[in-house]
PDB file of N, CA, C and O in Angstrom:
ATOM      1  N   MET A   1     137.234 145.197 103.326  1.00  0.00           N
ATOM      2  CA  MET A   1     135.726 145.199 103.495  1.00  0.00           C
ATOM      3  C   MET A   1     134.814 145.287 102.350  1.00  0.00           C
ATOM      4  O   MET A   1     135.431 146.130 101.699  1.00  0.00           O
ATOM      5  N   SER A   2     133.864 145.033 101.704  1.00  0.00           N
ATOM      6  CA  SER A   2     133.160 145.400 100.713  1.00  0.00           C
ATOM      7  C   SER A   2     131.985 146.197 101.339  1.00  0.00           C
ATOM      8  O   SER A   2     131.528 146.128 102.479  1.00  0.00           O
ATOM      9  N   LYS A   3     131.612 146.989 100.266  1.00  0.00           N
ATOM     10  CA  LYS A   3     130.881 148.315 100.925  1.00  0.00           C
ATOM     11  C   LYS A   3     129.506 147.427 100.453  1.00  0.00           C
ATOM     12  O   LYS A   3     129.790 146.646  99.545  1.00  0.00           O
ATOM     13  N   ILE A   4     127.985 147.372 100.897  1.00  0.00           N
ATOM     14  CA  ILE A   4     126.842 146.841 100.694  1.00  0.00           C
ATOM     15  C   ILE A   4     126.066 147.876  99.866  1.00  0.00           C
ATOM     16  O   ILE A   4     125.619 148.688 100.675  1.00  0.00           O
ATOM     17  N   GLU A   5     125.772 148.150  98.853  1.00  0.00           N
ATOM     18  CA  GLU A   5     125.122 148.908  98.092  1.00  0.00           C
ATOM     19  C   GLU A   5     123.688 149.023  98.225  1.00  0.00           C
ATOM     20  O   GLU A   5     123.005 148.024  97.995  1.00  0.00           O
ATOM     21  N   LYS A   6     123.080 150.229  98.604  1.00  0.00           N
ATOM     22  CA  LYS A   6     121.811 150.210  99.100  1.00  0.00           C
ATOM     23  C   LYS A   6     120.899 150.925  98.124  1.00  0.00           C
ATOM     24  O   LYS A   6     120.208 151.843  98.565  1.00  0.00           O
ATOM     25  N   THR A   7     120.812 150.542  96.615  1.00  0.00           N
ATOM     26  CA  THR A   7     120.064 151.150  95.612  1.00  0.00           C
ATOM     27  C   THR A   7     118.906 150.108  95.216  1.00  0.00           C
ATOM     28  O   THR A   7     119.075 148.890  95.159  1.00  0.00           O
ATOM     29  N   ALA A   8     117.540 150.873  94.917  1.00  0.00           N
ATOM     30  CA  ALA A   8     116.591 149.978  94.164  1.00  0.00           C
ATOM     31  C   ALA A   8     117.429 149.349  93.105  1.00  0.00           C
ATOM     32  O   ALA A   8     118.419 149.866  92.587  1.00  0.00           O
ATOM     33  N   PRO A   9     116.764 147.794  92.753  1.00  0.00           N
ATOM     34  CA  PRO A   9     117.271 147.095  91.733  1.00  0.00           C
ATOM     35  C   PRO A   9     116.679 148.063  90.220  1.00  0.00           C
ATOM     36  O   PRO A   9     115.755 148.869  90.105  1.00  0.00           O
ATOM     37  N   ASP A  10     117.531 147.617  89.379  1.00  0.00           N
ATOM     38  CA  ASP A  10     117.176 148.390  87.971  1.00  0.00           C
ATOM     39  C   ASP A  10     115.636 148.074  87.540  1.00  0.00           C
ATOM     40  O   ASP A  10     115.599 146.876  87.258  1.00  0.00           O
ATOM     41  N   THR A  11     114.449 148.618  87.387  1.00  0.00           N
ATOM     42  CA  THR A  11     113.445 147.937  86.580  1.00  0.00           C
ATOM     43  C   THR A  11     113.213 147.856  85.568  1.00  0.00           C
ATOM     44  O   THR A  11     112.066 147.653  85.170  1.00  0.00           O
ATOM     45  N   ASP A  12     114.454 148.018  84.640  1.00  0.00           N
ATOM     46  CA  ASP A  12     114.630 148.182  83.177  1.00  0.00           C
ATOM     47  C   ASP A  12     115.021 146.649  82.763  1.00  0.00           C
ATOM     48  O   ASP A  12     114.539 146.076  81.786  1.00  0.00           O
ATOM     49  N   ALA A  13     115.825 146.166  83.525  1.00  0.00           N
ATOM     50  CA  ALA A  13     116.656 144.976  83.567  1.00  0.00           C
ATOM     51  C   ALA A  13     115.570 143.914  82.794  1.00  0.00           C
ATOM     52  O   ALA A  13     114.409 143.879  83.201  1.00  0.00           O
ATOM     53  N   PRO A  14     115.946 143.162  81.807  1.00  0.00           N
ATOM     54  CA  PRO A  14     115.118 141.636  81.405  1.00  0.00           C
ATOM     55  C   PRO A  14     115.269 140.739  82.654  1.00  0.00           C
ATOM     56  O   PRO A  14     116.338 140.421  83.176  1.00  0.00           O
ATOM     57  N   SER A  15     113.812 140.323  83.117  1.00  0.00           N
ATOM     58  CA  SER A  15     113.642 139.259  83.871  1.00  0.00           C
ATOM     59  C   SER A  15     114.344 137.890  83.533  1.00  0.00           C
ATOM     60  O   SER A  15     114.588 137.608  82.360  1.00  0.00           O
ATOM     61  N   ALA A  16     114.734 136.871  84.776  1.00  0.00           N
ATOM     62  CA  ALA A  16     115.388 135.821  83.982  1.00  0.00           C
ATOM     63  C   ALA A  16     114.211 134.858  83.765  1.00  0.00           C
ATOM     64  O   ALA A  16     114.464 133.711  83.395  1.00  0.00           O
ATOM     65  N   THR A  17     113.126 135.188  83.938  1.00  0.00           N
ATOM     66  CA  THR A  17     112.191 134.069  83.258  1.00  0.00           C
ATOM     67  C   THR A  17     110.925 135.076  82.418  1.00  0.00           C
ATOM     68  O   THR A  17     110.052 135.774  82.934  1.00  0.00           O
ATOM     69  N   PRO A  18     111.233 134.828  80.916  1.00  0.00           N
ATOM     70  CA  PRO A  18     110.013 135.981  80.525  1.00  0.00           C
ATOM     71  C   PRO A  18     108.689 135.530  80.680  1.00  0.00           C
ATOM     72  O   PRO A  18     108.545 134.433  81.218  1.00  0.00           O
ATOM     73  N   ALA A  19     107.550 136.243  80.265  1.00  0.00           N
ATOM     74  CA  ALA A  19     106.482 136.356  80.576  1.00  0.00           C
ATOM     75  C   ALA A  19     105.979 135.279  79.300  1.00  0.00           C
ATOM     76  O   ALA A  19     106.661 135.267  78.275  1.00  0.00           O
ATOM     77  N   GLN A  20     105.033 134.580  79.383  1.00  0.00           N
ATOM     78  CA  GLN A  20     104.911 133.368  78.049  1.00  0.00           C
ATOM     79  C   GLN A  20     103.297 134.128  77.731  1.00  0.00           C
ATOM     80  O   GLN A  20     102.417 134.364  78.558  1.00  0.00           O
ATOM     81  N   PRO A  21     103.292 134.375  76.355  1.00  0.00           N
ATOM     82  CA  PRO A  21     101.831 135.003  75.803  1.00  0.00           C
ATOM     83  C   PRO A  21     100.711 133.901  76.267  1.00  0.00           C
ATOM     84  O   PRO A  21     100.782 132.741  76.672  1.00  0.00           O
ATOM     85  N   ALA A  22      99.703 134.770  76.030  1.00  0.00           N
ATOM     86  CA  ALA A  22      98.534 133.877  75.906  1.00  0.00           C
ATOM     87  C   ALA A  22      98.648 132.458  75.377  1.00  0.00           C
ATOM     88  O   ALA A  22      98.599 131.370  75.951  1.00  0.00           O
ATOM     89  N   GLU A  23      98.829 132.827  74.015  1.00  0.00           N
ATOM     90  CA  GLU A  23      98.725 131.613  72.842  1.00  0.00           C
ATOM     91  C   GLU A  23      99.167 130.410  73.448  1.00  0.00           C
ATOM     92  O   GLU A  23      98.486 129.386  73.392  1.00  0.00           O
ATOM     93  N   ASP A  24     100.761 130.494  74.285  1.00  0.00           N
ATOM     94  CA  ASP A  24     101.515 129.663  74.493  1.00  0.00           C
ATOM     95  C   ASP A  24     100.723 128.646  75.987  1.00  0.00           C
ATOM     96  O   ASP A  24     100.807 127.439  76.214  1.00  0.00           O
ATOM     97  N   LYS A  25     100.115 129.560  76.637  1.00  0.00           N
ATOM     98  CA  LYS A  25      99.573 129.136  77.952  1.00  0.00           C
ATOM     99  C   LYS A  25      98.587 128.406  77.384  1.00  0.00           C
ATOM    100  O   LYS A  25      98.699 127.241  77.766  1.00  0.00           O
ATOM    101  N   ALA A  26      97.548 128.570  76.549  1.00  0.00           N
ATOM    102  CA  ALA A  26      96.501 127.980  75.792  1.00  0.00           C
ATOM    103  C   ALA A  26      96.943 126.535  75.516  1.00  0.00           C
ATOM    104  O   ALA A  26      96.270 125.585  75.918  1.00  0.00           O
ATOM    105  N   GLU A  27      98.207 126.365  74.750  1.00  0.00           N
ATOM    106  CA  GLU A  27      98.710 124.981  73.971  1.00  0.00           C
ATOM    107  C   GLU A  27      99.306 124.309  75.203  1.00  0.00           C
ATOM    108  O   GLU A  27      99.496 123.093  75.200  1.00  0.00           O
ATOM    109  N   LEU A  28      99.586 125.019  76.187  1.00  0.00           N
ATOM    110  CA  LEU A  28     100.396 124.155  77.405  1.00  0.00           C
ATOM    111  C   LEU A  28      99.213 123.230  78.166  1.00  0.00           C
ATOM    112  O   LEU A  28      99.257 122.040  78.477  1.00  0.00           O
ATOM    113  N   ALA A  29      98.074 124.280  78.360  1.00  0.00           N
ATOM    114  CA  ALA A  29      96.909 123.733  79.056  1.00  0.00           C
ATOM    115  C   ALA A  29      96.387 122.614  77.987  1.00  0.00           C
ATOM    116  O   ALA A  29      96.293 121.511  78.525  1.00  0.00           O
ATOM    117  N   THR A  30      96.094 122.621  76.874  1.00  0.00           N
ATOM    118  CA  THR A  30      95.704 121.924  76.157  1.00  0.00           C
ATOM    119  C   THR A  30      96.871 120.400  76.005  1.00  0.00           C
ATOM    120  O   THR A  30      96.394 119.268  76.084  1.00  0.00           O
ATOM    121  N   ALA A  31      98.126 120.592  75.824  1.00  0.00           N
ATOM    122  CA  ALA A  31      98.821 119.439  76.186  1.00  0.00           C
ATOM    123  C   ALA A  31      98.787 118.814  77.456  1.00  0.00           C
ATOM    124  O   ALA A  31      99.381 117.749  77.624  1.00  0.00           O
ATOM    125  N   ALA A  32      98.205 119.317  78.295  1.00  0.00           N
ATOM    126  CA  ALA A  32      98.410 119.050  79.742  1.00  0.00           C
ATOM    127  C   ALA A  32      97.338 118.189  80.008  1.00  0.00           C
ATOM    128  O   ALA A  32      97.328 117.249  80.802  1.00  0.00           O
ATOM    129  N   ARG A  33      96.325 118.634  79.190  1.00  0.00           N
ATOM    130  CA  ARG A  33      94.810 117.908  79.300  1.00  0.00           C
ATOM    131  C   ARG A  33      94.903 116.548  78.698  1.00  0.00           C
ATOM    132  O   ARG A  33      94.275 115.567  79.097  1.00  0.00           O
ATOM    133  N   LYS A  34      96.005 116.581  77.393  1.00  0.00           N
ATOM    134  CA  LYS A  34      95.683 115.766  76.598  1.00  0.00           C
ATOM    135  C   LYS A  34      96.544 114.317  77.356  1.00  0.00           C
ATOM    136  O   LYS A  34      96.235 113.127  77.287  1.00  0.00           O
ATOM    137  N   SER A  35      97.595 114.918  77.999  1.00  0.00           N
ATOM    138  CA  SER A  35      98.779 113.658  78.330  1.00  0.00           C
ATOM    139  C   SER A  35      98.360 113.473  80.011  1.00  0.00           C
ATOM    140  O   SER A  35      99.149 113.110  80.883  1.00  0.00           O
ATOM    141  N   ALA A  36      97.046 113.789  80.195  1.00  0.00           N
ATOM    142  CA  ALA A  36      96.573 113.628  81.472  1.00  0.00           C
ATOM    143  C   ALA A  36      95.775 112.420  81.315  1.00  0.00           C
ATOM    144  O   ALA A  36      95.579 111.572  82.185  1.00  0.00           O
ATOM    145  N   GLY A  37      95.186 112.425  79.720  1.00  0.00           N
ATOM    146  CA  GLY A  37      93.951 111.490  79.577  1.00  0.00           C
ATOM    147  C   GLY A  37      94.815 110.558  79.328  1.00  0.00           C
ATOM    148  O   GLY A  37      94.442 109.464  79.752  1.00  0.00           O
ATOM    149  N   LYS A  38      96.230 110.552  78.599  1.00  0.00           N
ATOM    150  CA  LYS A  38      96.910 109.191  78.133  1.00  0.00           C
ATOM    151  C   LYS A  38      97.233 108.431  78.972  1.00  0.00           C
ATOM    152  O   LYS A  38      97.334 107.218  78.785  1.00  0.00           O
ATOM    153  N   ALA A  39      97.510 109.170  80.336  1.00  0.00           N
ATOM    154  CA  ALA A  39      98.022 108.951  81.632  1.00  0.00           C
ATOM    155  C   ALA A  39      96.966 107.801  82.106  1.00  0.00           C
ATOM    156  O   ALA A  39      97.305 106.643  82.352  1.00  0.00           O
ATOM    157  N   ALA A  40      95.529 108.338  82.204  1.00  0.00           N
ATOM    158  CA  ALA A  40      94.414 107.404  82.691  1.00  0.00           C
ATOM    159  C   ALA A  40      94.217 106.181  82.124  1.00  0.00           C
ATOM    160  O   ALA A  40      94.166 105.107  82.722  1.00  0.00           O
ATOM    161  N   TRP A  41      94.058 106.465  80.399  1.00  0.00           N
ATOM    162  CA  TRP A  41      94.017 105.006  79.590  1.00  0.00           C
ATOM    163  C   TRP A  41      95.375 104.021  79.992  1.00  0.00           C
ATOM    164  O   TRP A  41      95.244 102.803  80.114  1.00  0.00           O
ATOM    165  N   THR A  42      96.262 104.489  80.118  1.00  0.00           N
ATOM    166  CA  THR A  42      97.577 103.816  80.481  1.00  0.00           C
ATOM    167  C   THR A  42      97.386 103.067  81.791  1.00  0.00           C
ATOM    168  O   THR A  42      97.696 101.878  81.861  1.00  0.00           O
ATOM    169  N   GLY A  43      96.812 103.823  82.980  1.00  0.00           N
ATOM    170  CA  GLY A  43      97.078 103.412  84.018  1.00  0.00           C
ATOM    171  C   GLY A  43      96.106 102.439  84.050  1.00  0.00           C
ATOM    172  O   GLY A  43      96.475 101.452  84.686  1.00  0.00           O
ATOM    173  N   ALA A  44      94.440 102.323  83.362  1.00  0.00           N
ATOM    174  CA  ALA A  44      93.835 101.587  83.623  1.00  0.00           C
ATOM    175  C   ALA A  44      94.080 100.380  82.741  1.00  0.00           C
ATOM    176  O   ALA A  44      93.645  99.330  83.214  1.00  0.00           O
ATOM    177  N   ALA A  45      94.709 100.290  81.508  1.00  0.00           N
ATOM    178  CA  ALA A  45      95.168  99.280  81.116  1.00  0.00           C
ATOM    179  C   ALA A  45      96.279  98.341  81.475  1.00  0.00           C
ATOM    180  O   ALA A  45      96.520  97.186  81.124  1.00  0.00           O
ATOM    181  N   VAL A  46      97.031  99.383  82.471  1.00  0.00           N
ATOM    182  CA  VAL A  46      97.863  98.171  83.142  1.00  0.00           C
ATOM    183  C   VAL A  46      97.080  97.280  84.356  1.00  0.00           C
ATOM    184  O   VAL A  46      97.282  96.082  84.557  1.00  0.00           O
ATOM    185  N   GLY A  47      96.281  98.008  85.004  1.00  0.00           N
ATOM    186  CA  GLY A  47      95.467  97.849  86.271  1.00  0.00           C
ATOM    187  C   GLY A  47      94.710  96.413  85.378  1.00  0.00           C
ATOM    188  O   GLY A  47      94.832  95.316  85.924  1.00  0.00           O
ATOM    189  N   ILE A  48      93.976  96.488  84.068  1.00  0.00           N
ATOM    190  CA  ILE A  48      93.332  95.671  83.408  1.00  0.00           C
ATOM    191  C   ILE A  48      94.334  94.244  83.216  1.00  0.00           C
ATOM    192  O   ILE A  48      93.897  93.117  83.446  1.00  0.00           O
ATOM    193  N   GLY A  49      95.616  94.491  82.797  1.00  0.00           N
ATOM    194  CA  GLY A  49      96.413  93.371  82.277  1.00  0.00           C
ATOM    195  C   GLY A  49      97.004  92.629  83.489  1.00  0.00           C
ATOM    196  O   GLY A  49      97.159  91.409  83.455  1.00  0.00           O
ATOM    197  N   SER A  50      97.423  93.579  84.855  1.00  0.00           N
ATOM    198  CA  SER A  50      97.745  92.929  86.171  1.00  0.00           C
ATOM    199  C   SER A  50      96.615  91.932  86.838  1.00  0.00           C
ATOM    200  O   SER A  50      96.880  90.986  87.578  1.00  0.00           O
ATOM    201  N   ALA A  51      95.311  92.339  86.426  1.00  0.00           N
ATOM    202  CA  ALA A  51      94.229  91.622  86.846  1.00  0.00           C
ATOM    203  C   ALA A  51      94.266  90.422  86.216  1.00  0.00           C
ATOM    204  O   ALA A  51      94.142  89.403  86.894  1.00  0.00           O
ATOM    205  N   ALA A  52      94.466  90.335  84.643  1.00  0.00           N
ATOM    206  CA  ALA A  52      94.152  89.250  83.834  1.00  0.00           C
ATOM    207  C   ALA A  52      95.528  88.314  84.247  1.00  0.00           C
ATOM    208  O   ALA A  52      95.288  87.126  84.461  1.00  0.00           O
ATOM    209  N   ILE A  53      96.826  88.721  84.364  1.00  0.00           N
ATOM    210  CA  ILE A  53      97.828  87.819  84.880  1.00  0.00           C
ATOM    211  C   ILE A  53      97.614  87.188  86.223  1.00  0.00           C
ATOM    212  O   ILE A  53      98.352  86.271  86.581  1.00  0.00           O
ATOM    213  N   VAL A  54      96.676  87.613  86.960  1.00  0.00           N
ATOM    214  CA  VAL A  54      96.661  87.643  88.617  1.00  0.00           C
ATOM    215  C   VAL A  54      95.684  86.270  88.489  1.00  0.00           C
ATOM    216  O   VAL A  54      95.668  85.262  89.196  1.00  0.00           O
ATOM    217  N   ALA A  55      94.943  86.600  87.403  1.00  0.00           N
ATOM    218  CA  ALA A  55      93.735  85.254  87.555  1.00  0.00           C
ATOM    219  C   ALA A  55      94.002  84.357  86.661  1.00  0.00           C
ATOM    220  O   ALA A  55      93.331  83.326  86.600  1.00  0.00           O
ATOM    221  N   ALA A  56      95.110  84.625  85.751  1.00  0.00           N
ATOM    222  CA  ALA A  56      95.703  83.575  84.847  1.00  0.00           C
ATOM    223  C   ALA A  56      96.742  82.688  85.678  1.00  0.00           C
ATOM    224  O   ALA A  56      96.865  81.534  85.268  1.00  0.00           O
ATOM    225  N   LEU A  57      97.375  82.997  86.595  1.00  0.00           N
ATOM    226  CA  LEU A  57      97.946  82.331  87.536  1.00  0.00           C
ATOM    227  C   LEU A  57      97.229  81.688  88.684  1.00  0.00           C
ATOM    228  O   LEU A  57      97.761  80.763  89.298  1.00  0.00           O
ATOM    229  N   LEU A  58      96.007  82.153  89.005  1.00  0.00           N
ATOM    230  CA  LEU A  58      95.348  81.781  90.194  1.00  0.00           C
ATOM    231  C   LEU A  58      94.548  80.440  89.225  1.00  0.00           C
ATOM    232  O   LEU A  58      94.267  79.416  89.848  1.00  0.00           O
ATOM    233  N   TYR A  59      94.193  80.517  87.622  1.00  0.00           N
ATOM    234  CA  TYR A  59      93.518  79.116  87.404  1.00  0.00           C
ATOM    235  C   TYR A  59      94.700  78.019  87.144  1.00  0.00           C
ATOM    236  O   TYR A  59      94.462  76.814  87.226  1.00  0.00           O
ATOM    237  N   THR A  60      95.897  78.494  86.849  1.00  0.00           N
ATOM    238  CA  THR A  60      96.714  77.368  86.377  1.00  0.00           C
ATOM    239  C   THR A  60      97.078  76.671  87.704  1.00  0.00           C
ATOM    240  O   THR A  60      97.541  75.530  87.716  1.00  0.00           O
ATOM    241  N   ARG A  61      96.846  77.426  88.876  1.00  0.00           N
ATOM    242  CA  ARG A  61      97.655  76.688  90.396  1.00  0.00           C
ATOM    243  C   ARG A  61      96.546  76.040  90.352  1.00  0.00           C
ATOM    244  O   ARG A  61      96.866  74.867  90.547  1.00  0.00           O
ATOM    245  N   LYS A  62      95.124  76.120  90.174  1.00  0.00           N
ATOM    246  CA  LYS A  62      93.984  75.304  90.670  1.00  0.00           C
ATOM    247  C   LYS A  62      94.109  74.130  89.806  1.00  0.00           C
ATOM    248  O   LYS A  62      93.884  73.046  90.344  1.00  0.00           O
ATOM    249  N   ARG A  63      94.438  74.142  88.521  1.00  0.00           N
ATOM    250  CA  ARG A  63      94.514  72.869  87.614  1.00  0.00           C
ATOM    251  C   ARG A  63      95.574  72.000  88.139  1.00  0.00           C
ATOM    252  O   ARG A  63      95.293  70.810  88.280  1.00  0.00           O
ATOM    253  N   SER A  64      96.652  72.377  88.423  1.00  0.00           N
ATOM    254  CA  SER A  64      97.569  71.357  88.519  1.00  0.00           C
ATOM    255  C   SER A  64      97.583  70.918  90.273  1.00  0.00           C
ATOM    256  O   SER A  64      98.320  70.019  90.679  1.00  0.00           O
TER     257      SER A  64
END
C-alpha cells in the first residue's frame, strides 16, 4: 500500500502558468478589440452579400 503524504505543497515551486506582465495583458486587450471589430465588419459584409444574392435570385425568377 502507498503512504499518503500529509504535508503542505512547496510554495517556492514555479507555477504551471506564469503570470503575465501588465504590458502583455494590454497588448492582448488591444488585439481582442481589433479582432472583434474585424469580425463585426465581416459579419456585416456577409449579411449584405447574402441579401444581394437573394434579391438577385428573386428578381431573375420574376423575369422568367
